[in-house]
C-alpha positions in Angstrom: 0.1 10.6 12.9 -1.3 7.7 11.1 -3.0 9.2 8.1 -4.2 6.2 6.1 -5.3 6.0 2.5 -8.8 6.7 3.5 -8.0 10.2 4.8 -5.6 11.0 1.9 -8.1 9.9 -0.7 -11.0 11.8 1.0 -8.9 15.0 0.9 -7.9 14.4 -2.7 -11.4 13.7 -3.8 -12.8 16.8 -2.0 -10.1 19.0 -3.6 -11.0 17.6 -7.0 -14.7 18.2 -6.3 -14.1 21.7 -5.0 -12.1 22.6 -8.1 -14.5 21.1 -10.7 -17.8 21.8 -9.1 -17.2 25.5 -9.6 -18.7 24.9 -13.0 -21.2 22.0 -12.6 -21.9 18.9 -10.4 -19.1 16.3 -10.6 -19.6 12.6 -11.0 -17.6 10.1 -8.9 -16.6 8.4 -12.1 -14.9 11.6 -13.2 -13.1 11.9 -9.9 -12.1 8.3 -10.0 -10.5 8.7 -13.5 -8.7 11.9 -12.6 -7.4 10.8 -9.2 -7.0 7.0 -10.0 -9.2 6.0 -7.0 -11.5 3.1 -7.2 -15.1 4.1 -7.8 -16.5 1.8 -5.1 -14.0 3.3 -2.6 -15.1 6.8 -3.6 -18.8 5.8 -3.1 -18.0 4.7 0.5 -16.1 7.9 1.2 -18.8 10.1 -0.3 -21.5 8.4 1.8 -19.6 9.5 4.9 -18.9 13.0 3.5 -22.6 13.3 2.7 -23.6 12.2 6.2 -21.2 14.8 7.6 -23.0 17.5 5.5 -20.0 18.4 3.3 -21.3 17.2 0.0 -24.7 16.9 -1.6 -25.9 14.9 -4.6 -27.6 16.4 -7.6 -29.9 14.0 -9.4 -30.7 13.8 -13.1 -28.8 14.5 -16.3 -25.8 16.5 -15.6 -26.0 15.4 -12.0 -23.2 14.4 -9.6 -21.9 15.9 -6.4 -21.2 19.4 -5.3 -20.0 20.9 -2.0 -22.8 21.6 0.4 -21.1 24.8 1.6 -18.4 27.1 0.5 -14.9 25.6 0.1 -13.6 28.2 2.6 -15.9 26.7 5.3 -14.5 23.1 5.0 -11.2 22.4 6.7 -8.9 19.6 5.8 -9.4 18.3 9.4 -13.2 18.3 8.9 -12.7 16.0 5.9 -10.4 13.6 7.7 -12.6 13.4 10.7 -15.7 12.9 8.5 -14.3 9.7 7.1 -13.6 8.4 10.6 -9.9 9.0 10.4 -8.2 9.7 13.7 -5.7 12.6 13.9 -3.6 10.9 16.6 0.1 10.3 17.0 -0.1 8.3 20.2 0.1 4.5 20.3 -2.8 4.3 22.6 -5.3 6.4 20.7 -5.1 9.1 23.3 -6.5 6.8 26.1 -3.3 7.1 28.2 -3.1 3.3 28.6 0.1 2.9 26.5 2.1 0.9 29.1 0.4 -1.5 31.5 -2.8 0.6 31.4 -0.8 3.7 32.3 0.6 6.6 30.2 4.0 5.8 28.7 7.0 8.1 29.1 6.3 10.0 25.8 2.5 10.0 26.0 2.2 13.8 26.5 4.8 14.5 23.8 2.8 12.5 21.2 -0.5 13.9 22.5 0.9 17.4 22.0 2.0 16.6 18.4 -1.5 15.2 17.6 -3.0 18.5 18.8 -0.6 20.6 16.7 -1.4 18.5 13.6 -5.1 18.8 14.3 -4.8 22.6 14.7 -2.8 22.9 11.5 -5.2 20.9 9.4 -8.2 22.7 11.0 -6.6 26.0 9.9 -6.5 25.1 6.2 -9.6 25.1 4.1 -10.3 23.6 0.7 -10.3 27.1 -0.7 -6.9 27.8 0.8 -5.4 24.7 -0.9 -7.1 25.5 -4.2 -5.6 29.0 -4.2 -2.1 27.5 -4.5 -0.7 27.8 -8.0 0.8 24.4 -8.1 -2.5 22.8 -7.1 -4.3 24.5 -10.0 -1.5 23.4 -12.4 -1.9 19.8 -11.3 -5.7 19.9 -11.6 -5.3 21.3 -15.2 -2.8 18.6 -16.1 -5.1 15.9 -14.7 -8.0 17.3 -16.8 -5.9 17.1 -19.9 -4.8 13.5 -19.1 -8.4 12.5 -18.3 -9.7 14.0 -21.6 -7.0 12.1 -23.5 -8.1 8.8 -21.8 -11.8 9.5 -22.5 -10.9 10.2 -26.2 -9.0 6.9 -26.4 -12.0 5.1 -24.8 -14.4 6.6 -27.3 -12.1 5.6 -30.2 -11.8 2.0 -28.9 -15.6 1.8 -28.5 -16.2 3.1 -32.0 -13.6 0.6 -33.4 -15.2 -2.4 -31.6 -18.6 -1.6 -33.2 -17.3 -1.6 -36.7 
C-alpha cells in the first residue's frame, strides 16, 4: 500500500482535532504547531475533509474546526479516501493492466492485500484510536510542548517591542 504523506497527515490532523475539539473548536494553526504540519497543507486537507462532510468550520472569536459527526462514526479509511488517497497495493491501481494490458502473476495477491488493508482501516474509528492510552499520552505531551513554544513566542514578541 502506498500511503503517502497526504493520508498520514490527514489522519494525524483528524486525531488531533478529535482530541482537542472535545472542549472547543480547534484552529488549523494550533494543529499545525502541535503536529509540525504546514498550515497551507492543512488548509488543503481540511477543504477536502469539509467537502467529505467530516469537519465543519465555526466562525467568529473562538472559532476553528470541529468534527461534523461523532468520532466513533469516522473511520481511518474514510479519512484517507476523503483526501483522495488510494488504499491500493497493486502496481496498476486495480485496473488489471499490470503486464501488457493484462493482469500480472501476482495481481490477485496484491488486490487481496489492498482489500484486507481497506477492511482493517474501515474497522477503526477515530474514537477507537483516541481510547488508546499511548495516544492520549502523546497528545498531552504535544500540548505541553506547544504551550512552551507559545510561551517563548510571547516572550520574544514582548522583548522586540521594548
